[in-house]
LUMNU-864438 format. One record per residue: residue number from 0; residue in one letter; x, y, z of N, C-alpha, C in turn. Coordinates in Angstrom, 3 decimals. Layout:
BEGIN
(rec NUM a (X Y Z) (X Y Z) (X Y Z))
...
REM end
This chain:
BEGIN
(rec 0 x (2.985 25.267 -10.588) (1.580 25.422 -10.084) (1.973 25.587 -8.181))
(rec 1 x (1.322 26.332 -7.901) (1.242 26.777 -6.452) (0.767 25.446 -5.641))
(rec 2 x (0.967 25.735 -4.779) (0.589 24.719 -3.501) (-0.884 24.284 -3.774))
(rec 3 x (-1.060 23.071 -3.897) (-2.994 22.946 -3.742) (-3.653 23.824 -2.309))
(rec 4 x (-4.832 23.888 -3.099) (-5.709 25.171 -1.880) (-6.738 24.190 -1.602))
(rec 5 x (-6.801 22.821 -1.907) (-7.979 21.970 -2.039) (-7.874 20.929 -0.998))
(rec 6 x (-8.111 20.763 0.201) (-8.242 20.056 1.025) (-8.646 18.329 0.231))
(rec 7 x (-8.035 17.092 0.308) (-8.495 15.799 -0.135) (-9.245 15.314 0.905))
(rec 8 x (-10.259 14.692 0.326) (-10.894 13.586 1.258) (-11.114 12.172 0.876))
(rec 9 x (-11.497 11.168 1.542) (-11.892 10.081 1.291) (-12.596 10.095 -0.214))
(rec 10 x (-13.387 10.845 -0.500) (-14.170 10.778 -2.015) (-13.414 11.123 -2.839))
(rec 11 x (-12.193 11.201 -2.856) (-11.017 11.338 -3.572) (-10.115 10.638 -3.877))
(rec 12 x (-10.060 9.847 -2.928) (-9.354 8.416 -3.120) (-9.447 7.204 -3.623))
(rec 13 x (-8.531 6.600 -4.518) (-8.831 5.367 -5.323) (-7.672 4.519 -4.368))
(rec 14 x (-7.733 2.846 -4.296) (-6.810 2.123 -4.004) (-6.761 0.901 -4.877))
(rec 15 x (-5.732 0.795 -5.595) (-5.176 0.125 -6.438) (-4.358 -1.016 -6.311))
(rec 16 x (-4.475 -2.304 -6.139) (-3.898 -3.247 -5.864) (-2.907 -3.716 -7.559))
(rec 17 x (-1.446 -3.890 -7.563) (-0.851 -4.220 -8.858) (0.011 -5.497 -8.442))
(rec 18 x (0.222 -6.151 -9.873) (0.852 -7.396 -9.281) (2.435 -7.316 -9.962))
(rec 19 x (3.178 -8.170 -10.496) (4.739 -7.779 -10.880) (4.927 -7.905 -12.103))
(rec 20 x (4.148 -8.329 -13.148) (4.037 -8.417 -14.678) (4.330 -7.268 -15.357))
(rec 21 x (4.960 -6.927 -16.401) (5.534 -5.837 -17.194) (4.237 -4.935 -17.390))
(rec 22 x (3.021 -5.691 -17.812) (1.835 -4.418 -17.505) (0.986 -5.103 -16.374))
(rec 23 x (0.943 -4.333 -15.590) (0.542 -5.201 -14.065) (-0.715 -5.446 -14.308))
(rec 24 x (-1.430 -6.664 -13.793) (-2.581 -6.660 -13.691) (-3.260 -6.271 -12.057))
(rec 25 x (-4.291 -5.541 -12.219) (-4.797 -4.489 -11.470) (-5.872 -4.946 -10.891))
(rec 26 x (-6.151 -4.693 -9.586) (-7.711 -4.612 -8.763) (-8.179 -3.264 -8.167))
(rec 27 x (-8.943 -2.538 -8.710) (-9.389 -1.230 -8.178) (-9.974 -1.844 -6.874))
(rec 28 x (-9.926 -1.476 -5.860) (-10.681 -1.522 -4.336) (-11.735 -0.790 -4.523))
(rec 29 x (-13.082 -1.994 -4.656) (-14.217 -1.366 -4.411) (-15.127 -1.663 -2.834))
(rec 30 x (-16.146 -0.721 -2.827) (-16.606 -0.967 -1.442) (-16.226 -0.843 -0.188))
(rec 31 x (-15.362 0.101 -0.269) (-14.301 0.250 1.339) (-14.652 1.576 1.686))
(rec 32 x (-14.148 1.912 3.190) (-14.364 2.657 4.020) (-14.002 3.926 3.656))
(rec 33 x (-12.949 4.103 3.332) (-12.206 5.212 2.971) (-11.143 5.381 3.945))
(rec 34 x (-10.367 4.338 4.579) (-9.718 4.697 5.710) (-8.119 4.210 5.471))
(rec 35 x (-7.692 4.235 3.896) (-6.289 3.799 3.743) (-5.687 4.408 4.685))
(rec 36 x (-4.531 4.097 5.482) (-3.267 4.622 5.932) (-1.920 4.227 5.622))
(rec 37 x (-1.132 4.714 6.026) (0.686 4.072 5.787) (1.473 5.067 6.690))
(rec 38 x (2.091 4.401 7.152) (3.154 5.239 8.000) (4.541 4.991 7.225))
(rec 39 x (5.179 6.003 6.819) (6.562 6.022 6.263) (7.559 6.808 7.411))
(rec 40 x (8.176 5.956 8.070) (9.054 6.101 8.892) (10.248 6.363 8.405))
(rec 41 x (11.515 7.521 9.361) (12.635 7.568 8.608) (13.401 6.572 8.209))
(rec 42 x (14.002 6.431 7.060) (14.762 5.547 6.429) (15.618 4.306 7.209))
(rec 43 x (16.119 4.997 8.180) (16.796 4.233 9.402) (16.421 4.603 10.500))
(rec 44 x (16.280 3.628 11.519) (15.874 3.687 12.817) (17.502 4.461 13.671))
(rec 45 x (16.815 4.794 14.991) (18.026 5.741 15.631) (18.848 4.741 16.380))
(rec 46 x (20.010 4.436 16.514) (21.119 4.220 17.532) (21.627 4.933 18.420))
(rec 47 x (20.796 5.219 19.772) (21.089 6.382 20.656) (22.347 5.858 21.199))
(rec 48 x (23.332 6.681 21.522) (24.523 6.072 22.168) (24.459 7.342 23.315))
(rec 49 x (24.533 6.694 24.575) (24.435 7.777 25.907) (25.663 7.319 26.411))
(rec 50 x (26.386 8.588 27.146) (27.437 8.939 28.044) (26.835 9.136 29.313))
(rec 51 x (26.782 7.905 30.128) (26.431 8.334 31.369) (24.850 8.879 31.686))
(rec 52 x (24.148 8.733 30.646) (22.533 9.148 30.667) (22.522 10.299 29.761))
(rec 53 x (23.633 10.764 29.033) (23.354 11.973 28.268) (23.562 11.439 27.019))
(rec 54 x (22.842 12.297 25.812) (23.044 11.839 24.655) (24.555 12.019 24.104))
(rec 55 x (24.969 11.190 23.509) (26.389 11.539 22.918) (26.594 11.344 21.487))
(rec 56 x (26.101 10.361 20.777) (26.122 10.018 19.586) (24.678 9.582 19.160))
(rec 57 x (23.988 9.788 18.000) (22.926 9.280 17.651) (23.502 9.065 16.231))
(rec 58 x (23.095 7.327 15.437) (23.756 6.987 14.860) (22.648 5.886 13.775))
(rec 59 x (22.760 5.963 12.929) (21.749 5.693 11.938) (21.925 3.849 12.034))
(rec 60 x (20.846 3.253 11.951) (20.805 1.745 12.490) (19.699 0.897 11.352))
(rec 61 x (19.335 0.146 11.638) (18.695 -0.333 10.548) (17.790 0.328 9.905))
(rec 62 x (17.651 -0.506 8.571) (16.482 0.238 7.377) (14.946 -0.176 7.992))
(rec 63 x (14.079 0.707 8.070) (12.714 0.290 8.530) (11.621 0.348 7.184))
(rec 64 x (11.088 -0.495 7.251) (9.543 -0.550 6.334) (8.586 0.515 6.456))
(rec 65 x (7.928 0.625 5.406) (6.571 1.171 5.346) (5.094 0.481 6.046))
(rec 66 x (4.731 0.819 6.829) (3.322 0.058 6.985) (1.874 0.409 6.808))
(rec 67 x (1.111 -0.123 6.574) (-0.366 0.445 6.390) (-1.315 -0.570 6.317))
(rec 68 x (-2.639 0.174 6.227) (-4.067 -0.757 6.309) (-5.316 0.017 5.677))
(rec 69 x (-5.650 -0.818 5.092) (-7.436 -0.066 4.859) (-8.282 -1.684 5.113))
(rec 70 x (-9.423 -1.274 5.096) (-10.631 -2.150 5.243) (-11.460 -1.828 3.651))
(rec 71 x (-12.056 -3.334 3.662) (-13.088 -3.161 2.689) (-14.289 -4.235 2.795))
(rec 72 x (-14.991 -3.801 2.567) (-16.439 -4.725 2.508) (-16.513 -6.133 2.065))
(rec 73 x (-17.073 -6.889 2.804) (-16.765 -8.376 2.105) (-17.747 -8.726 1.011))
(rec 74 x (-17.661 -9.070 -0.014) (-18.366 -9.547 -0.936) (-18.389 -11.205 -1.326))
(rec 75 x (-16.973 -11.599 -1.251) (-16.693 -13.309 -1.314) (-15.389 -13.311 -1.069))
(rec 76 x (-15.072 -14.275 -0.869) (-13.899 -14.747 -0.378) (-13.039 -15.241 -1.500))
(rec 77 x (-13.467 -15.945 -2.647) (-12.558 -16.458 -3.910) (-13.465 -16.464 -4.990))
(rec 78 x (-12.662 -16.307 -6.328) (-13.322 -16.742 -7.426) (-12.377 -17.305 -8.417))
(rec 79 x (-12.447 -18.577 -8.689) (-11.821 -18.935 -9.732) (-11.557 -18.947 -11.210))
(rec 80 x (-12.984 -18.159 -11.513) (-13.305 -18.180 -12.987) (-13.715 -17.084 -13.654))
(rec 81 x (-13.827 -15.760 -12.876) (-14.118 -14.303 -13.304) (-13.527 -13.594 -12.589))
(rec 82 x (-14.201 -12.691 -11.829) (-13.452 -11.260 -11.434) (-12.261 -11.706 -10.361))
(rec 83 x (-12.382 -12.730 -9.445) (-11.448 -12.912 -8.529) (-11.979 -11.881 -7.175))
(rec 84 x (-10.847 -12.065 -6.505) (-11.417 -10.861 -5.074) (-10.121 -10.633 -4.488))
(rec 85 x (-10.227 -9.642 -3.048) (-9.024 -9.019 -2.696) (-8.370 -10.238 -2.110))
(rec 86 x (-8.813 -11.293 -1.110) (-8.145 -12.370 -0.782) (-7.222 -13.060 -1.665))
(rec 87 x (-8.055 -13.086 -3.119) (-7.306 -13.741 -4.119) (-5.949 -13.068 -4.724))
(rec 88 x (-6.060 -11.684 -4.801) (-5.089 -10.949 -5.161) (-3.974 -10.997 -4.310))
(rec 89 x (-4.252 -10.869 -2.876) (-3.012 -11.061 -2.509) (-1.927 -12.074 -2.062))
(rec 90 x (-2.865 -13.447 -2.446) (-2.566 -14.494 -2.167) (-1.736 -15.108 -3.430))
(rec 91 x (-2.133 -14.545 -4.446) (-1.914 -15.018 -6.001) (-2.669 -16.254 -6.230))
(rec 92 x (-3.839 -16.225 -5.556) (-4.502 -17.493 -5.686) (-6.022 -17.395 -6.686))
(rec 93 x (-6.721 -18.141 -6.924) (-7.946 -18.279 -7.314) (-7.729 -17.565 -9.047))
(rec 94 x (-8.617 -16.577 -9.384) (-8.479 -15.991 -10.809) (-7.160 -15.239 -10.719))
(rec 95 x (-6.564 -14.927 -9.687) (-5.365 -14.105 -9.867) (-3.957 -15.681 -9.607))
(rec 96 x (-4.299 -16.717 -9.888) (-3.118 -17.688 -9.484) (-1.994 -17.215 -10.535))
(rec 97 x (-2.199 -16.556 -11.652) (-1.085 -16.421 -12.663) (-0.166 -15.374 -12.358))
(rec 98 x (-0.420 -14.541 -11.196) (-0.016 -13.111 -11.137) (1.090 -13.253 -10.560))
(rec 99 x (2.125 -12.159 -10.865) (3.569 -12.413 -10.492) (3.949 -11.635 -9.336))
(rec 100 x (4.648 -11.786 -8.242) (5.015 -11.369 -7.076) (5.847 -9.922 -7.262))
(rec 101 x (5.670 -9.165 -7.010) (6.595 -7.726 -7.142) (7.730 -7.898 -6.456))
(rec 102 x (7.842 -8.943 -5.524) (9.335 -8.987 -4.968) (9.810 -10.123 -5.354))
(rec 103 x (9.986 -10.774 -6.607) (10.769 -11.667 -6.705) (11.846 -11.015 -7.905))
(rec 104 x (12.196 -9.993 -7.883) (12.952 -8.897 -8.777) (13.502 -8.263 -8.173))
(rec 105 x (14.761 -7.371 -8.320) (15.520 -6.206 -7.735) (15.550 -6.531 -6.348))
(rec 106 x (16.070 -5.131 -5.762) (16.568 -5.418 -4.398) (15.796 -4.652 -3.464))
(rec 107 x (15.210 -5.060 -2.692) (15.410 -6.170 -2.086) (14.479 -7.411 -2.517))
(rec 108 x (15.116 -8.588 -2.671) (14.329 -9.951 -2.962) (13.412 -10.297 -1.638))
(rec 109 x (12.653 -10.360 -2.052) (11.267 -10.620 -1.121) (10.520 -12.056 -1.376))
(rec 110 x (10.904 -13.291 -0.666) (10.546 -14.630 -0.682) (8.969 -14.517 -0.726))
(rec 111 x (8.254 -14.065 0.190) (7.199 -13.802 0.246) (5.803 -13.559 -1.138))
(rec 112 x (4.787 -13.574 -1.269) (4.135 -13.275 -2.263) (3.850 -11.588 -2.105))
(rec 113 x (4.406 -10.546 -3.029) (4.084 -9.391 -2.827) (3.252 -8.572 -3.727))
(rec 114 x (2.580 -7.447 -3.686) (2.224 -6.830 -4.732) (2.235 -5.292 -4.114))
(rec 115 x (2.120 -4.443 -5.387) (2.372 -2.825 -5.150) (0.847 -2.323 -4.657))
(rec 116 x (1.067 -1.596 -4.106) (-0.548 -0.734 -3.862) (-0.260 0.867 -4.255))
(rec 117 x (-1.293 1.170 -5.038) (-1.007 2.355 -5.466) (-2.385 3.229 -4.907))
(rec 118 x (-2.095 4.370 -4.433) (-3.400 5.250 -3.773) (-3.139 6.252 -4.627))
(rec 119 x (-4.306 6.893 -5.053) (-4.348 7.810 -5.839) (-5.317 9.053 -5.394))
(rec 120 x (-4.862 10.153 -5.124) (-5.931 11.158 -4.655) (-6.302 11.930 -6.251))
(rec 121 x (-7.343 12.313 -6.410) (-7.732 13.370 -7.675) (-7.355 14.652 -6.849))
(rec 122 x (-6.589 15.213 -7.746) (-6.263 16.777 -7.815) (-6.787 17.571 -9.282))
(rec 123 x (-6.764 16.952 -10.000) (-6.958 17.860 -11.358) (-8.511 18.425 -11.631))
(rec 124 x (-9.074 17.351 -11.198) (-10.582 18.355 -10.979) (-10.946 19.420 -9.821))
(rec 125 x (-9.736 19.649 -9.215) (-9.962 20.652 -8.002) (-8.631 21.704 -8.632))
(rec 126 x (-8.277 21.613 -10.018) (-7.644 22.918 -10.381) (-6.030 22.431 -10.092))
(rec 127 x (-5.542 21.278 -9.483) (-4.238 21.014 -9.416) (-3.526 20.597 -10.981))
(rec 128 x (-2.190 20.774 -10.947) (-1.745 20.086 -12.368) (-1.788 18.967 -12.187))
(rec 129 x (-1.971 17.723 -11.504) (-2.082 16.550 -11.671) (-2.688 15.688 -10.228))
(rec 130 x (-2.914 14.628 -10.495) (-3.353 13.767 -9.498) (-1.861 13.612 -8.364))
(rec 131 x (-2.343 12.730 -7.628) (-1.427 13.030 -6.308) (-1.504 11.301 -6.062))
(rec 132 x (-0.264 10.699 -6.371) (-0.161 9.472 -5.854) (0.981 8.875 -5.102))
(rec 133 x (0.998 7.779 -4.523) (1.740 7.341 -4.040) (1.784 5.486 -4.287))
(rec 134 x (2.907 5.089 -4.336) (3.016 3.576 -4.801) (4.168 2.912 -3.956))
(rec 135 x (3.321 1.727 -3.089) (4.166 1.436 -2.106) (4.411 0.088 -2.802))
(rec 136 x (5.666 -0.303 -2.781) (6.484 -1.472 -3.489) (6.332 -2.713 -2.763))
(rec 137 x (6.651 -3.707 -3.178) (7.017 -5.193 -2.655) (6.399 -5.259 -1.097))
(rec 138 x (4.689 -5.024 -0.989) (4.034 -5.148 -0.055) (3.471 -6.679 0.245))
(rec 139 x (4.014 -6.805 1.672) (3.394 -8.135 2.420) (2.369 -8.211 2.705))
(rec 140 x (1.125 -8.591 2.177) (-0.335 -8.341 3.135) (-0.777 -9.398 3.955))
(rec 141 x (-1.566 -9.075 5.174) (-2.018 -9.823 5.631) (-3.644 -9.359 5.933))
(rec 142 x (-4.471 -10.202 5.898) (-6.097 -9.992 5.705) (-6.824 -10.447 6.993))
(rec 143 x (-7.055 -9.928 7.682) (-8.408 -10.382 8.525) (-9.929 -10.073 8.206))
(rec 144 x (-10.648 -11.048 8.510) (-12.248 -10.738 8.468) (-12.780 -10.817 9.500))
(rec 145 x (-14.000 -9.984 9.538) (-15.203 -9.758 10.747) (-16.069 -9.562 10.088))
(rec 146 x (-17.230 -10.463 10.668) (-18.588 -10.428 10.407) (-19.112 -9.397 10.939))
(rec 147 x (-20.123 -8.922 10.570) (-20.819 -7.729 10.824) (-21.866 -7.224 9.839))
(rec 148 x (-22.297 -5.676 10.418) (-23.123 -5.094 9.469) (-22.698 -4.023 8.429))
(rec 149 x (-21.876 -4.374 7.707) (-21.431 -5.252 6.910) (-20.221 -5.854 7.297))
(rec 150 x (-20.230 -7.220 6.971) (-19.035 -7.573 7.344) (-17.655 -7.286 6.359))
(rec 151 x (-16.491 -7.168 6.932) (-15.747 -6.827 6.171) (-13.869 -7.343 6.109))
(rec 152 x (-13.452 -7.120 5.011) (-11.773 -7.443 5.807) (-10.717 -6.028 6.096))
(rec 153 x (-9.945 -6.515 6.689) (-9.200 -5.294 6.942) (-7.696 -6.252 6.561))
(rec 154 x (-6.794 -5.329 5.620) (-6.027 -5.703 5.305) (-4.693 -5.017 5.842))
(rec 155 x (-3.721 -5.378 6.442) (-2.400 -4.414 6.826) (-1.412 -4.923 5.879))
(rec 156 x (-0.315 -4.123 5.741) (1.065 -4.379 5.130) (1.909 -3.963 5.365))
(rec 157 x (2.888 -4.699 4.997) (4.449 -4.253 5.043) (5.020 -3.781 3.883))
(rec 158 x (5.784 -2.750 3.702) (6.367 -2.674 2.052) (7.934 -2.498 2.469))
(rec 159 x (8.274 -3.092 1.575) (9.898 -3.366 1.777) (10.563 -2.745 0.791))
(rec 160 x (9.727 -2.227 -0.314) (10.592 -1.977 -1.695) (10.390 -0.411 -1.699))
(rec 161 x (9.777 0.404 -0.575) (9.951 1.899 -0.584) (8.421 2.318 -0.876))
(rec 162 x (8.633 3.836 -1.114) (7.181 4.469 -1.816) (7.644 5.625 -2.841))
(rec 163 x (7.067 5.467 -3.983) (7.111 6.445 -4.861) (6.079 7.444 -4.918))
(rec 164 x (6.660 8.244 -4.820) (5.404 9.889 -4.582) (5.303 10.599 -5.966))
(rec 165 x (4.097 11.152 -6.254) (4.069 11.978 -7.300) (3.063 12.975 -7.209))
(rec 166 x (3.041 13.860 -7.779) (2.022 14.984 -7.766) (2.341 16.083 -8.559))
(rec 167 x (1.637 17.002 -8.558) (2.234 18.370 -9.404) (3.107 18.591 -9.562))
(rec 168 x (3.987 19.229 -10.839) (5.407 19.694 -10.400) (5.353 20.856 -10.001))
REM end
């Protein structure tokens, strides 16, 4: 298929959190603003070597992580008995206390509790051969809460396992 001719919007996106079990436990994020972002830098930072102020050599330095964020409207902090919550999912707590960290196997091993974050942008409804996805692996998450109208969570993440991107062939 040719390059998609339909720009995607926030109405086309879905954010899904996934744990590390064989058939992942998932949580689709609802009641969110549509402001999902991630930054995928070059795989390695640059070590710039100067010779009296002039570029001499640029070498690969340290591997870099992917970072990102999104916001979701606050509905509850925790729920140990039924559906769970965003906070519970990223901490492996409450209803999600049996979740498995995605960082506990493979390389790199990440000691912190990790999840995978999958973002899907609808494509097939617009004539594309497939939907467009990115799965960010081994994400360590931080959650901020702010009161307001409405109150909201802001989730930021750092992913140490890289990104897998899919789309039309």
